C-alpha positions as CSV (number, residue, x, y, z in Angstrom):
1,M,9.3,-11.6,-29.3
2,K,10.3,-8.1,-27.3
3,V,8.1,-9.5,-24.4
4,I,9.6,-12.7,-24.0
5,N,13.2,-11.3,-24.5
6,L,12.6,-8.6,-21.7
7,H,10.9,-11.3,-19.3
8,Q,14.5,-13.2,-19.8
9,E,16.6,-10.0,-19.3
10,E,14.2,-9.8,-15.9
11,K,14.7,-13.2,-15.0
12,E,19.1,-13.1,-15.9
13,L,18.8,-10.0,-13.6
14,I,16.9,-12.0,-10.7
15,E,19.6,-14.5,-11.1
16,L,22.6,-12.5,-10.7
17,A,21.6,-10.5,-7.9
18,V,21.0,-13.9,-6.3
19,E,24.3,-14.5,-6.6
20,N,25.1,-11.4,-4.8
21,N,25.9,-9.4,-7.7
22,R,25.8,-5.8,-6.3
23,H,25.5,-4.5,-10.2
24,A,22.5,-6.4,-10.5
25,Q,20.8,-5.7,-7.3
26,Q,21.4,-1.8,-7.9
27,K,19.8,-2.2,-11.2
28,I,16.5,-3.4,-9.4
29,Y,16.8,-1.2,-7.1
30,S,17.0,1.6,-9.4
31,K,14.0,0.2,-11.7
32,F,11.7,-0.6,-8.6
33,S,12.4,1.9,-6.1
34,P,10.5,4.9,-6.9
35,K,6.8,2.8,-7.2
36,M,7.9,1.1,-3.8
37,L,8.6,4.5,-2.2
38,S,5.2,5.5,-2.9
39,V,3.3,2.4,-1.9
40,C,5.1,2.7,1.3
41,R,4.1,6.3,1.5
42,Q,0.4,5.1,1.0
43,Y,0.6,3.8,4.3
44,I,3.3,5.6,6.0
45,K,2.7,9.4,6.4
46,D,6.1,10.6,7.0
47,I,8.5,10.3,4.1
48,H,11.7,9.7,5.9
49,E,9.8,6.6,7.6
50,A,9.0,5.4,4.5
51,E,12.0,5.4,2.5
52,D,13.6,3.6,5.4
53,I,10.8,1.4,5.5
54,M,11.5,0.6,1.7
55,I,15.3,0.2,2.4
56,T,14.3,-2.3,4.7
57,A,11.8,-4.2,2.9
58,F,14.5,-3.6,-0.6
59,M,17.0,-6.0,2.3
60,K,14.6,-8.6,2.5
61,V,13.9,-8.6,-1.3
62,F,17.5,-9.5,-1.6
63,T,17.8,-12.0,0.8
64,N,14.9,-13.6,-0.1
65,L,15.2,-13.2,-3.7
66,K,16.3,-17.2,-3.8
67,N,12.5,-17.7,-3.5
68,F,11.0,-16.0,-6.1
69,K,9.7,-18.4,-8.2
70,H,9.1,-16.3,-11.6
71,E,5.3,-17.2,-11.4
72,G,3.6,-13.7,-11.6
73,S,4.7,-10.6,-11.6
74,F,8.2,-9.6,-10.1
75,E,7.1,-5.9,-9.3
76,G,3.9,-7.5,-7.2
77,W,6.2,-10.0,-5.6
78,I,7.9,-6.5,-4.1
79,R,4.9,-4.9,-4.0
80,R,3.6,-7.8,-1.2
81,I,6.7,-7.4,0.8
82,M,6.8,-3.6,0.7
83,I,3.1,-4.0,1.9
84,N,3.9,-6.2,4.7
85,E,7.0,-4.3,6.1
86,C,4.9,-1.1,6.3
87,I,2.0,-3.0,7.8
88,S,4.4,-4.3,10.6
89,F,6.2,-1.2,11.1
90,I,2.7,0.2,11.8
91,R,1.8,-2.7,14.2
92,V,4.9,-2.5,16.3
93,Q,5.5,1.4,16.4
94,K,1.5,2.7,16.4
95,K,0.0,-0.1,18.1
96,V,-3.3,0.2,15.8
97,K,-6.2,-1.0,17.1
98,F,-9.5,-2.2,15.3
99,L,-12.7,-1.8,16.3
100,E,-15.4,-4.2,16.3
101,D,-18.4,-3.2,14.5
102,E,-20.7,-6.6,13.7
103,N,-23.5,-4.4,12.2
104,F,-21.7,-3.4,9.2
105,T,-23.9,-2.4,6.4
106,E,-22.5,-1.7,3.3
107,E,-23.0,2.2,2.2
108,K,-23.0,3.4,-1.4
109,V,-20.3,5.8,-2.1
110,N,-21.3,9.0,-3.8
111,N,-19.0,9.8,-7.0
112,I,-17.9,13.3,-6.0
113,E,-16.7,15.1,-8.8
114,S,-13.8,17.6,-7.8
115,Q,-10.3,18.8,-8.6
116,L,-8.5,17.4,-6.0
117,S,-4.7,17.3,-6.8
118,I,-2.7,14.3,-5.6
119,E,-1.5,15.6,-2.5
120,D,-4.9,16.9,-1.5
121,I,-5.9,13.3,-1.2
122,Q,-2.9,11.8,0.0
123,F,-3.6,14.5,2.8
124,L,-7.3,13.4,3.3
125,I,-6.0,9.7,3.5
126,D,-3.1,10.4,5.9
127,S,-5.6,12.0,8.0
128,L,-7.4,8.8,9.1
129,P,-7.0,6.7,11.7
130,D,-4.0,3.8,10.9
131,G,-6.7,1.2,11.4
132,Y,-8.9,2.7,8.8
133,K,-6.1,4.1,6.4
134,M,-4.6,0.3,6.4
135,V,-7.6,-1.3,5.5
136,F,-8.9,1.3,2.8
137,N,-5.5,1.3,1.0
138,L,-5.0,-2.6,1.1
139,Y,-9.2,-2.8,-0.4
140,C,-9.3,0.1,-2.6
141,I,-5.7,0.9,-3.6
142,E,-4.1,-2.9,-3.4
143,G,-7.3,-4.5,-4.6
144,Y,-7.0,-7.1,-1.6
145,K,-10.4,-8.7,-0.8
146,H,-12.0,-8.2,3.2
147,H,-11.1,-12.0,3.5
148,E,-7.5,-11.6,2.6
149,I,-7.5,-8.3,4.7
150,A,-8.5,-10.2,7.8
151,A,-6.0,-12.8,7.7
152,M,-2.9,-10.1,6.8
153,L,-4.2,-8.2,9.9
154,G,-5.1,-10.7,12.5
155,I,-8.8,-9.2,12.5
156,N,-11.9,-10.8,11.4
157,E,-13.8,-9.8,8.0
158,G,-16.4,-7.6,9.3
159,T,-14.0,-5.6,10.9
160,S,-12.3,-5.0,8.1
161,K,-15.9,-4.6,6.1
162,S,-16.4,-2.0,9.1
163,Q,-13.1,-0.3,8.8
164,L,-13.4,0.4,4.8
165,S,-17.2,1.6,5.8
166,H,-15.9,4.6,8.2
167,A,-13.0,5.3,5.7
168,R,-14.7,5.9,3.1
169,R,-17.6,7.8,5.3
170,I,-14.9,10.1,7.0
171,L,-13.2,10.6,3.4
172,Q,-16.7,12.0,1.9
173,Q,-16.9,14.4,4.7
174,N,-13.6,15.4,4.2
175,V,-13.9,15.7,0.6
176,T,-17.2,17.7,1.3
177,K,-15.7,20.4,3.5
178,L,-12.7,20.7,1.4
179,K,-14.9,21.6,-1.8
180,N,-16.6,23.9,0.6
181,Y,-13.7,25.7,1.5
182,D,-12.8,26.2,-1.5
183,N,-16.1,27.4,-2.8
184,G,-16.2,29.8,-0.2
185,T,-19.6,28.1,0.9
186,E,-18.1,27.5,4.4
């Protein structure tokens, strides 16, 4: 019974926000902005740029709120807008290039047990070239399939697989270096 009431409250809040009710829009922003800033930060190194992109994406959320069909998760709908806004920003600002590699073979990912902090992990992901980082985030964090990533980024599926493979290899190497440094063996 509570789940239905909570869902109904969200639906009513969305309907008020569609009518440009500023209080309802503020509630939506307050509820989702911390998570969405985290999503933007996964793609954008600079926290200030990530915040600007999040705000721009929220403007798109409110502009297109009338198009939300209440099918699926509202948070997921917002998240997709955030991701698309990050990808658009990276395309415009960085002009990301993807390397074609038709000879892709899936590499096994070794489980590297480590005591890395979230900051260390984010630093390692941030150090990836932009193309690798985007594909890594979309595949490993967001859960998109390679054909979906290829369509989103305008690349072929083999390129998506190749970018992921290279990103994993670089991350493995950097985690090993970081572990060796922490252990004093490097």
